[in-house]
N, C-alpha and C positions, 0 to 999 in steps of 0.2 A: 503492500498500501504505501509504504513509504517514497518507495524508487517510483511508483507511479505516481506520482503529486509531484513529483521531484522533476521528471521527466516533463511534466504537461506542463509547468513552470515557466520551464527554458523553452517550449516548442511554441508559448502564448507569446514571449517575449522575443521574436528571432533576434532582431537586431542589435540587442542586447548580448546578448547570446554570442551573435557574431562578430561583434568587434573583441568580446573575451576569448573565445576563441582561437582569432585570428592572430592578436597578441600574444597569445605562446607561441603559437604555431612560430609564429616569424624571429621569435627570441629563443628557442628553443631547436630551430632551421639554422638559424647563425652561429651560434654556441656548438652543434654538431659538428656544423659543417669546419667550424673552424679550429675544433678539438682533432678532429678527423685528419683534418690538414697538418694539422703540429705532429698528433701521435705518427701517421706515415712518414712525416720527414725526420722522428725523431729514431723509427725502428728502418729509417734504411739506414744514417748516420753509425747507427748500433752496428744494423748488421754487416756496413761495409767493412768497417773497423774490428768490430771485435772478432765476425764472421770470418774476416782479410789472414788472423793468426792469434790473435790473442785469446779466442772462447770467453765463454758468458760466463764458465764456471772455473774457475783453479783447484786441483790439487798439490799440492808440495808439502817436504817436509820441513816441520817445525822450525825455525829459525832462518831458510831459506828467503823468504819476500828481504829480511832485512838483511842479509848478508850473502849475496846472491856469489854465490864460489863453486865450487865442485864438491868443496869439503860437508856441507849440507846440502850432497844430495840424496836419494833413494831408492833402494833395491824395490821394483814393481813385482809381483807375481800374480799370477791367476786371482788368486783368492782376492787380492785385492782391488783387482777388477771389476773379479763378478760381483762383488760385494759394492762396488761406485754405479756398475750398469743396471743392479735391482731397485734402486730407488726412483721412483714415481717420477718421470719429466724427461729423466735422462737419458738421449736419444744414440750420441757416440763418444766415444772418448779415444784419447789419444794419447802417444807416450811418448813423450819429446827428452832431450838431452841439445842442456844449451849450455854456450860458454864462452869465455869474449876473448878474443884473438884481435892481432895483428895483420894485416893484410896488405901486402907487397907484390909488386910487379915493377922493372923495372926500375927508374928511382922513386916511383909515390910509395908511401904507406900512409894508414889509416888504420882507423878503428873499427872493429865488426863483430856482429855476432853470428857464433857458428850454431845452428842447429841441425843436433840429431832426427829426422824422423821417419815415421814408415809412410813410405807415399801413399799405399792402399786406404788406409786409412786416414789421410791426411783429405784423401779423395770426399774422404764421407764431409768434410767440415767446409774446407776449403774448392772450390771450382778451378783447379790448377789448367783446365784445359782451358778455361774462359782468359786468365791471364798470363798466360806463358807468351810470351814477346816471339820468343825464337828460339830452335834448339827444342829438347823434351825432358821433360822430369822423368823416365823412362832411368832413373839413377843404377849404374854399377857401380859394385866398389870402388871406393876413394875418385869417385865424377861429382860434383858439385853444380848447385844450379845457385843462378848468384842475381841479387835483387837491381829494378832495375837503375837506381842512384849507385850502387858501385861500379855496372859494365859503364855507365857515363865518364863515371871520374876517374877509371884505367882506361879506359877507350879499349873495351874488350870486345871481344869476338866469340862465336863458337869453335872451340878446338886451343884455344888461348890456357893458360895457366896462370893458376895463383900463389904465391908463396904463403902458407900460415904460420905464426909462430904465437904459443900463449905458452899457459902453464895446462900441467896436466895433474889428474887425478894425485893425492896422498903427495905433492910436492914432484911432481913427472915430471918433464920438459916435454910441448906437443909442439911438432912443427912434423910439416910436410907438403910437399905439391900435387894439388890438385887442377886437372882438367877440366874448363867448362862445360859443361852438357848443355846448361840451357839458362836463359834469361827470362825473371818473372817479373811482372808489375804490381805487385803488394796493394794499390788503391791509398797508403798510405806513404807519407813522404816520410817519415822519423825512419819506417820499416825499410823503405829503399835504401834510403842511403847505408843502413846496417846488413842486412838478412841475408846469412850461404847456405846454404842448405843442401847437406849430403846425407845419405843412409842412417839409421841409427847406429848400424854395426860400423859404419866406417867414422862415426861420430869419437862412438868406444871405443877405438884401436886409436883417434886422433890422442885420446886424454889417458891410454894408456889402462882402462877399465874393461871389464867386461859385462857390469850388468846394468852400471847405477843409470839413472833416470832423474833429470833434477826436477819436471813436473807432467801434472796429468791434466791434457784438456779436454774439459767438457763439453758437447753442443746439446742443448737444450730441444722440446718441441716447442713447437711455433704457441706466443703467447702463454708459456706455461712460467710461472713463477723462477724465476734464481734464485731470490731470496730463500725458495721454499726446498728449494734443492741442497743449498747451501746449508739450512737448520737441520734439513735429515739427512746429509753427510757428515754434518758434526755427531751430529747421534749416534752413529754406525762404526765411524772411524775411531781409533785409538786418540791420543792427545800425540801420538808421533808424527801428526799428518796435520798440517793448517788448509783450512778452504777461506779459498776467497773470490767473490762475483767482478765481474769486469766494472763494476762498479768502483771498486778499489784497487786493480790493476791496472783501471785508466781513468783516475780520477780526472780530468780533464775534462772528459767525454759527460761526466755525471752533470758536472760543473753548469757547462756548455747548457746541455739540455736543463738543468734546472733554473738557472737563471731566466735562459727563455719562455720556459712553461709558467715564469709567473707572470711574466706579461701579458701571455692568455688566461691566464687566471683572473688578471684582472679586469682584462675586456670581458669574459664571462659574467665576472659580479657585476658589471655595467650595467650586462643584459637583464641578468637578472632580477636587479633593481627597477629595470623599466616593466618587465612582466611581473614584479610584486605590486606594484604600485597602478598600475593597469589592473590587476586582477581583483583588487584592494577596491578601486576605483569603482568598479563593476559590483562587488560587494557594497559598499555603502549607498550604492546612490540605491540598489537593490530592497536595502532592510528602509531607506528612509522613504522609495517613493511606496513600500508595502504595511507600513503601519497603520493601514486602517484595517487590511488583510488578515493580521496578522493581530489586531483587538479584536477581531469577528470572530476567528477561528479559536484562542483561548477564552471569548466569553460562552461561546457554543460548549466547551468542554476539552477543548483536545489542550492536553497535557504542554507545558514550553517545553519539556526534555523532547516529546515527537518533535516540535516546531523547529526545533533546532535542528534535530536531525534529519529533516526535509532542505533546508537551507545549508546543511555538510554536505548531502549526496549530491546537491543540486552543482555543488560548486566543484564536486570532486570531477562527476559528468564532465563540467566542463574542459575542466585540465584534462583530464583523460582522453575525448575525442581531441585535443590540441596537440594531445605528444603523440598520441597514435599516430597522425598525420605526417607529425615533424619529421617519426620516426620510418613512415611507410616512404617516402619523400626523399630523406636523408641518403636512406641505406642504401638504392639503387647506382645514386650521382657516387659517391663513396665506391662501392664497387666495379663502377665504371670506371675511377682512377683508379682503384687499387689496379687494375689490368693495363690498365693504360697512364700510366703513372706523368705528371706533369713536366713536360724537359726547360730546367731553368735556362739552359744556354739559349735555346729559342724566346725565352720572354725577355733574356737580358744581354741577348745577341753576340755578335765575336768578342773572342777575348775569355768571354765568362770560364769556358771551359779550364782554361789554364788556372784561372785563379779559383777554381773551386777545387780543383786536384790538389793546391796547397794546400788546402786546411783537411783534404781524405776521404772525400766520400764522393756515390757518384753524383752525376749534375741531372738526377732525377729525382720525383719527390711524388711517390704513391700513396696514395690515401690511405690510411687505416681500415680496417672493417670490424676491427673489435668491437663485441657487441658490449664491451663492460660502456663504450663512450653513452651510448645512446640511454641505457638502462639505467645509468650511473646517473646523469642529470635528470631524465625524466624520474625520479625516485625523489630529487631536490625537489620538483614543480611541486612533485606530491606531496611532502612534507611542509613547502610554502604554503598549499593548498588550505592544510590541515590546521595551520596557523591564523591566517586570514581568517577560518570559522570565528576566530575565537569572540574577533567583535561582532556578529548578529546575534551569539549564545551573550556578548552581555547586555545586547540591547533588548532581545525578548525578554531576560529574565529581570531583566529592570524597568519591563513594560508595563505601564496603565493601561489596561483595555477602554475603561473611560475614556480618559485623555485623548488614545490614538484612534475614536470613530467618532469624534468630532471636527467635523470639517469646518 
């Protein structure tokens, strides 16, 4: 009965109802559209930087992050890998051995990072087929793949050799001459200046150890929380290991996203203010216009609580219609731009691709299609609807039926 009366009241004043629905729809449409664009940009930035090599979650021996040398390495066995892969959300795991070294050829020398990898496992996280510039990533023992920046600095071609010199495990000397098998673009300026890749076996030979690794990189399922994976891993792994997400290993990316997201939240807050005042104005007018009606209903025996319930249901219905329409319109648009990302180079003109590459991400912005965006903001709108209903409740419970029916 309450719903039926509320619906008739909404239908009776079509203009007022349409204004309320339109204001909710327009504001929520802009909020969802803006946040889908923002989070799509963040996802692409994270995917480019994190999936290019860093990984979403990293497991290493306790103390390795503060002092990244081979003495703080670990031995990875099948039991450790099984424990990690048993955690919900874990998609793939990659074992790596990382060591700093001097790189030299001819008269040039610079520092670099030696990365011992298992190519087959790396392909599950990073699509090397798209990133390889020249040569092949099918490495034999004692062959290397170098990042684009190193190739440009030393003017190297496929078949040329690099001399590596550094410190091995337990104080051993690490040195060797390695032919270049491939050149790769890691889509990250810092990694492109430092990265050298060889098989895990070759890296272990280089540092004079048969079984050590420095860290395990974990890839997660799309939209699964890396923080939840971290908590689950910390609960099953011993205190000998340390677990970190990309937010800790790449804090500059997290800071960039946080700062930019704050601006989006301010804009969303402004739109929420518009929605709230629009809804409140409608409820205010509706309450004042219907004082006579409320007085009659109370006089003939309708309880004030039931009368308030009718007003509450009216407000919720109007909010629901606006919210549903906004979701139905924005999601197909977001999905289209998810499949067909906006090309920043096209918008900004020539030369933008070079500038964007310096920041380390692809010049495309796909929209996010995460359902958390529309449903979270829809929930906020409903919360505001309930809060706005406090005003008519106060008016109804203070209403004097006799005075309200005087014209």
